[in-house]
N, C-alpha and C positions, 0 to 999 in steps of 0.2 A: 437424573435418577427417576425412575417411575413413581417413586412415592413423594417426590417434591410437590409440594402444594403449589395450586395456580394462584397467579396473581390476577389484578383486575385488568391490567393491559392484556394478558393472554386471554381471559374470558372475553374481553371486548373484540380482539381480533377474530376468534373463532365464530362469535355470534354474528359479526359482520358477514363472514363468508357464508353462514348458514343463511341468513337474510337474503343474501344475493341468489343463493341457489333457490330458495323457495319463491323468489319473485319470478322466475321462470314459469311457475305453476299457478300464476295469479288467476288466470281465466279458467283452470281446470279444477281446482280444490275449492271446497266451501270456505267461505270467509272466515268462519269460526275456528276453522284450523289454524289459520294464521294467528288469530287471536289467541289461542291457546299456546302457540309456541312463542308468541310475542310475549305474552304475560309471564311465562317460566323465565325468558331471557331477561326481562326487565327486572325481576325479582331477584335473580341471581346476581345480576351486575350491581343492583343496588345494595345487596348485602357485602359483595367484595368491595365495593367503594368505601364502605364503612369498616373494612377490616374484619369482617364476620365470615363464618364459614357457611356451607350449604344449609338449607333447612332441614329438619329432621326427616327420616325415612317415612315416618306417618305422612307428613305432608306430600311427598311425592306420590305415595300410594293412593292418597285420597284423589288427587288429580288424575291419576291414571284411572282410578274407578269411575270417574266422571267422562273422561275423554274417550276411553276405549269402547264403552256401550254407545255413546254418541256416534262414533264411527260405524258401528254395527247396524245401528238404526238407520243411519243415512245410506249405506251401501250395501247392507244384508249380507256382506261377505267381506273377507280380507284378501280376497283373490282378485286378481285383474289389476291392469296397470295404475288405474286412479285410485281404486281402494289401497291398494298396497303402498303407492306413494303417500297417500294421506296418513296410513299407519306409521310409515317410516318417518314422516314428518313429525308427528306427536311424539314418537319415540325419541327423535333428535331433541324436542322441546324438554321431555322429561329427564334426558340425560343431562342436558345443559343445567337443569334445575338443580340437580345433585351432584353436580361436578365438585370433585375435591381435589383430585391429583392430575397430573400430567396424562396419565392413562385415560381418564375420562376424556379428555380433550382428543386424544388420538382416535377415540371410538367416535366421537362427533365428527372429526375429520372425514374418517370412512364414510360415514353416513352422507356428509355434503357431497362427496364423489358420486354415491349411489342416487342421491337425488338429482343430481345434474345430469346423469345418464337417463333417469326416468323421463326428464324433460326432453332429451333428444329422442326418445322413443315415441313421445307424443306429439311433436312437431317436426317438420322438415325443412324449416326455413334455414338458408344460409345465414341469417343475421342471428338466429337463434344459436346457431353452432358457434359462431364467432364469440358471441356473449357468454355461452358456457366454457369455451375455451378459455377466456378472460377469468371467469370465476375459479376454474381449476387452477390456473397460474396463480391467482392470489392465495388460493387455498394452499398450494404447494409452498409459495414463499412463507405463508404463516407457519406452516409446519416446520419448515427449516429453522425459523427463529425459535421454535419450541425445543428443537433437539440439539440445538448448539451446545457443547460441552464447555466452551469458553464464555467469553463475553458475548452477550446477544448482538448479533450482526445487524447492521442498519437495514432499512427497507430496500434501499437502492440495491445493495449487495444481495439480498434474499431474492429479489425480483430477478436480478440477472441470473442467479444460479438456478432458480426455479424455472425460468425461460429456458435455459440450456438443458434441464432436465427433461422438459416437455419436447424440445427438439430432438433430444437422443431417441426418445420413444417415437418419433414420427415415421422412421423407416419401418418400424415393426407394425405400426398401425396401417401403414400403406400396403405392406405385403399381406396382412390379413385382409384388407379391404378388397385388393385385386383378386386374390387367390383363394379365400376361404370358400368352400362350395356353398352355392346358393341354391334357394329354391327356384321354382319356374317363375315366379314374379319376383320383383325387388324386395328385398327385406331391409327396409330402412327404419320404419316405425310401425307399431301395432296400429291397424286401422281403427280410427275412433267411430264414434257414432255418426251415422250419415247425416243426422239432424243438424249436425255442426257444421254442415257443408255451407258454402258461400250462397247468398241470396242472389235472386236474378229474375228472369222471366217465370211466369206460372203457366198453368193451363186455363187460366181465366184472364178476362181484360175488361176492365171498366174504364171509361174516360178519367183520366188523371193517373192510372197505375204506371204508365211507362215514363210520364214526366217525373215521377218520384225517383225512378232509376237514373234519369238523367242529372241528378244531383250528385251521382257516385261516380268516382274514379276508379272503383274496384275492377280489376281485370276479369273478364268473362271467360275469354280464351285467347290463343294466339294462333297465327296461320303463317306457313312459310310456303311460298310458291316455287315449284321446280320449273323454271322458265318464265314464260309470260305471265304477266299479271293482268287481270281482267280491269277494264276502266272503272272508275268510281261508280258510275251509274249502274253497272252490272254485279257490283260486289255486294250481293244480298245473302246473308247466311240464314239458312232456313231453320226455323224452330218450330214450336207448337202450333197447329193450324186449328183455328177457332171457326165452328161452323154452327153453333147453337146460340141464338139470341133471343133473350127475354124482354127486350126493349130498353134495358140498359146495360146488361152484361153479356160479353161474349164468352162462351165456354167451348171446351172440347168434348164432344160427343163420343162414346165408345166406338173405336175403330170398326168400319164395316168389315165384314168378312171377305167381301170381294175386293180384288185389288183394282187400283186406279187404272184409268185408260193408259195404255202403253204410249210412251213418249218417244218422238223421233228427234234425235239431236240436230241442231243446227247451227253452224258455226263451229269454231275450234274448240277442242276439249281444254280444261285447265286441270293440271295436276298439282297437288299440293299437300301438306301434312297439316292437320289441326290438332293443336296442343290443348286439350280441355282441361279446365280447372272444375274440382268437384262441385256437384250441386245435387239437390234433392229429387232430381227426376231421371227419367230413363232416356230422354232424347240427346242426340248428339248435333251439333250446328255444323251443317254442312253448306257449302256454296251450292245456291240454286243452280241446277237440278243435279243432284248427285246419280252417278251411273255406276260407280264401283267404290268399295271401302275395304278397309284390311281388318276390321273387327270381326272375327268369326261368328259370334253370337249376336249380331246386329242385322236388322232387316228394314226395308222401307215400308211403312204402313200405307194405307190406301191414299194417304194425303201427301205422300212422298217425303215424309220425315223419317229421318234414320233413328230408330229405336233399338236399345239394347235390352237385355232380360231384367237387369236389376238397375237401381238407381246408381249414378256415378259417384262412388264413395272416395275414389281416389283419382289423382291425375292420369290421364290416358292419351295417348298419341294415335291419331287415326290418319291413314294415308289414304286420300280419296281422289277421285277423278269426276268433274263436274261439267256440264254444258250450260251456259248461262242463257242460251237461247233454245227452246224446243217447241214441238207442236205435235198435236195428236189428231189423227184421222178418225179414231174411234168415237162412237156415240157415248155420252155419259148415261150411265145406268139410271133407271128408274129410282131406285133407292137413293141414289146421291143427288138427282135432281130434286127428289122431293125434299129431301133434307136440306139442301143449299139454297131453297127458295123459301123457306118457311119463315114466316114472321107471326110475333104475337098479335092477337087480335084485340082491338079497343086501345091500342098504344100507338103514340106518336101519329095522330090522325092527320096532322098538318103535313108530314113527310108523305104519307100515302097519297093525299091530295096533290102535292107537288110532283110526284111520280107520275100520276095519271095525266097532269097536264103536259108535262114533258114527253110523255109517251105518245100522246096524240100528235104531237108535233114532230116526233122522231121514231118512226116505225122499226128502223134498223138498229140492232143492237149496239154496234159501236157507235153509230152517230149519236144514240141516245146517251151512252157513257161519255162521248166527247162534250155533249152539251152539260152534263153535270160538271165536268172538269172546267169547262167555261164559265160556269156559274161561279165556282170558287175562285177564278182568277178575276173575273169582271165585277164581281159585286165586292162590298167591303168585309171580306173575311181576313182575319188576322192569325199569324202564327206567333205563339207565345208560350213560354215556360210556365206561367202563372194563369192559367185560364180559370174563370169562375166556376164554381161549383154546380153540377147539373142534378136534378132531381129524376122523378120516376120516367118521364118522357124525355129522355136525355137527347135523342137526336132532334127532336121538335125544338128544345130550347137551344140547342147549339146552332141549328139551321137558321133560325127565325129570331132569336133573342140574343144570345151572347155573340155568336160568330167569331169566338176566340178559342183557339185550341191548339194542341199538339197534334202528333201523328197519329195517336189512338183516336183523337176525336175525328179526324178527316177519314181515316180508314172506316171507322164505324158507320159514319154518316154515308159514305159512298157504298159500302156494301148494303146498307139498309135500302137506299135508293135504287140499286140494281135488283135487289130480291123484290121491291115493290113493284118493279116493271116486269117481274118474271124471268128475270136473267140470274141463273145460278153464280152465287157469289159467297166468299169466305174471307175472313180475315186471317192474314198470316203475320206471325210475330217472329222476331228474331233480332238481328243485328245487321247494321249496315255500315259499309266504309271500313272505318278503322284508321289507325295511326301508324305509319312506317317507322320501325325501330331501324335506323341506319347502323347501329352498333352491332346488331345482330341478324340484320337481313329478314326480318319477319315482321308481320302485322299484328297490332295489340288491337284487340276489340275489347272495349271497356263497357261497363252498365251503362254509361252515358251514350253509348253507340246503340243501345237498344231502340227497336224501330218496329212500326206495323205497317203493313201494306195490304193491298186487296188482290185476290186473285178473281177473275170472273170466267164463266165459261162462254166461248165463242164457237159456234158449230163450224167445223172443218179446220179449226185452229187448236181446240183444246182449252187448257187453262192458260189465261194471258194474264200476266203480272201488270197491275195499274196501280201506280203509286200517287194518291191525290196530294200528298205532301209536296211532291214535285211541282205540283201546279200553283200552289199557295206558297211556298218556301223552296224554290229549287236550290238555294244555297245550302239547304240542310241536307239535300241528296247529293250534290255535286261536290261540296268540301266537308260534309260532316257537321255534327252539331256544334263542336268547339270552335269552329270557324264561321258559323253561321251568323248572319247579320241580325243581332237581336236588339230589342229596343233598348234605351238608355237605362231604363229603370229594371231590365231584367238581366241578372246575372246569377251564376251559381257559384258553388263554394270555390271551385278552382279556376274560375275564369282569369283572376288576376295571376295566379300561378301559370296558367297556360301562356299568358301574355309575356311572361319573363322568359325569354329564350334561353337564358342560362340555366334557369331552374329545370325548365322542360328538358333540356339535353341532359341535365343531371339525372333527372328521373329516368330517361331512357337508357342511360348507362347502367344504373342500377338495375333496371329490368333486363338488360342483357345479361349482367352478372347472374341474376336470379335464373334466368333460362339456361345459361350454360350449366350452372350448378344443377337444375333439374335434368337435364339430357346427360350430363356426364357423371353425375354422382347418385342421384335419386332413381333413375332408370337403368343403373348398372345392374344385370341380372345374368341368368345362365348363359344367354346368348351372347352378352357382352364378354362374359369369361372365354367362351369359345373363341370368339374372334380374337381375343387377346393371345390365346394359345396359338392360333394360326399365325399371327403377327410375329410370334416367337420362333416359328418355322418348326413347330412340333406337329409331325404327321398324325392323322386321324385322333385330333384331341378327345378326350374323354374324361369321366371322373376320376379314374385312377391316376391317369397322367397328371391332372390337376393336382392331386393330393401330392404326388412325387415332387412336381414343381414347388408347391407350397413348402414341403419339408426342406427343401434345398435352399430356398430362399430364406426360411426362418433360421437355418444353421448358419448362413452367411451373415444375416442381421445379428444374431446372437454372438456370433464370433466377433464381429465389429465392436459391439456393445462391451464385450468382456474386454477386449483391448483398450477400449476407452477408459473403462473403470481401473484396470490395472495401471494404466498411465496416470490417472489421477492419483491413485494411492501410492504410487512409487514416490520415494523421496527425490526432491528436486535437485539436480546436480549445480555444484557451485560454478559461478562464471570463471572465465580464464584466468582473470586477474588473481582471484582467490586460489585457484589451482596452482598457478606460478608460485604465490607465496607460501603455499603449503609444502611445495617441493623445495623451496629455499630453506624452510624450517626443518625439513627432513634431512637436508645435506649438513646443516649446522649441528642437528642431533646426532649424526653419524661421526661428525667431527669431535664429539664430546660436550657440546653445549646445548642441550635440549630446551626448547621454550616452555616456560611455565604457563598452564592453561589461561591464567587470568592476566598474562603479560601481553602489553600492546606491542606494536611494531616498534616505536621509538624506544621504549624502555627495554626492549629486548636487545635493540642495536647497541645501547648504552653498556649493557652487561656484557655483551660479546665483545666490545672494544675494551673493556676493563679486563677481561680474561684472556683474550687472545689480541694483543695489540696489532699483530701482523695482519689480522682479518677486519679490524676496526674501520678502516677507511672505506674498503669495499662494502662491507655488511650495512654500515651506516647509509650509504648512498642507495643502496638497494631497498632498505626499509623505507627511507624517505620517498623514493619512487612510488613505493607500494601506497603509502599514506596519501600521497598527492593523487594517485589514481582512484583510491577508493573514496575519498572525502572531498577532494577539490573539483572544482568545475573542470569539464573537458578542455584540454589545451593541446596544441600541436607540439610543445616542447617536449613532452613525453609521451609515448603512447603505450598501450597493453602490449602489443607485438614488440617493442623495444625492450620493455621490462621481461618478457618471457625469454627473449634471447639473453639478456644478461644473466639471467638465473640459470639458464642452460650451461652457459660459458663458466659459471662460478663452479670452481672445484676446490674446496678448502681441504687442507691437509689435516690429519689428526694431530692431535696434541702430542709432543715428544715426552711429556711428563709421564 
């Protein structure tokens, strides 16, 4: 009944479902929202445990007068996904506090479903969806226990029936997902604030920045090659180019209006697809050097970095073509030469002196640069993930004092030495190498694959990539950071995990599932629907035909659901043995001896034998066979088929009296 008062067990069950639904919003809602809802739930459960009813309406109104203004102060509105979810959560807590009847619990159950849906709009994770399906399953099972007209069913039975209800709804959900008309972009979740995007490289670099990223296993992007894959030494993924140096930090200057020198491809092209994760910047990581791309609003800047108009707020796939080897016969513009040879005065004086000494011995630019690389190789420089801190004159301290560093230290020092000799140079940041996922046939570039290298201008050849890290730690370039030979004292958070092959394979499998989820579900858009209609052999598919197919599919699914419900509500037919016994009773009733409703088979046979001795032996044998088939263990001595045959052959005559 709707007016039936709730018990402590019922309140505890629905409170648990609400808590699980709110847990999915842990990172989005203010912590005090959870505090208000939790306090309301604990107060109501405490009262119910002691057999007391809900607090007075005045208490509920007082809590509402505190919570609702706090929400408005925090969000300045009740519209929007996060603000609306916060208001809905507080409403659920207030409703829980005043719950008196089962009708109140039904309302909370409905709120739990809406809160779960809001979490699905905030995030697009496959694991989040699986978690929320589990929450809805448990909530449905709890609702079934509340609506039972008889004795309360056990949890196992309720969960089994709740799962069956969700499975019956799956075809309808699938039809809506595939055929409901979509916008031009995938409609999976409402885009969140771009500031919540993943961290990664920025447009500045100081010694020590990239080695902090090396501690992260977070995926920056994925790449799938169409055909040949470039060797490890050529898999440089280009990001921000840093051309301004203040003696300690490299930064990116405003892009020059003039274009960069034209590049002449050398070697084979590589075609690939980059699956970018969201970040707070406008650049797209492409294989050095990009020649074509599929983003209509993206373009190369003068530093050959692919840039789009707005920050990357959502995942995006970019189909591109790159040449890993290029050259340029054009001269470098005066503006670029001036920018890429500028060094701060009165900083790093020992570096400037070293450059003058090396330049006197090596007049040719390439010979000078090779001499710098040889210095890194021959002198006691060390590659380490835990370099010492550097002060104002960072290049001087690195080259002459610490001599320990990561790729950023070597790229910074190499570019500074090149500029000190009058050679245009700049630092390029991006990613290098990657991990092949054999379960999805794509490369994973993690934050730990972040890398910095140098580009120098050589007349007649153009910009030439030179990676000083390859001179001091070639294993970092050839095999990647996670396989590099680091010192025994140098490890990072995931080193032991990466050494466990089974755990690494498990992580790769999970990532492959995540990528399939993104490609097949999250990126399902208008174009995907058009291709689906083409696969269904529908000529010239358009929106009108899509709606017609949707209507037809919905009609079929709803007809199937109606048939399922009618079959469940229909009375279950008796088994064949019971039907045969009912036929026997009908024959005896026609002969003038009807069975009394409360009369068992053996008692009925005794009464028939007393009233009709001529039928006693036959009826007694048939009733004993029925009792044996109904209540005794199965036996080959008598079967249900034999009993049915005997009943069909039994034809009692009516009494002569």
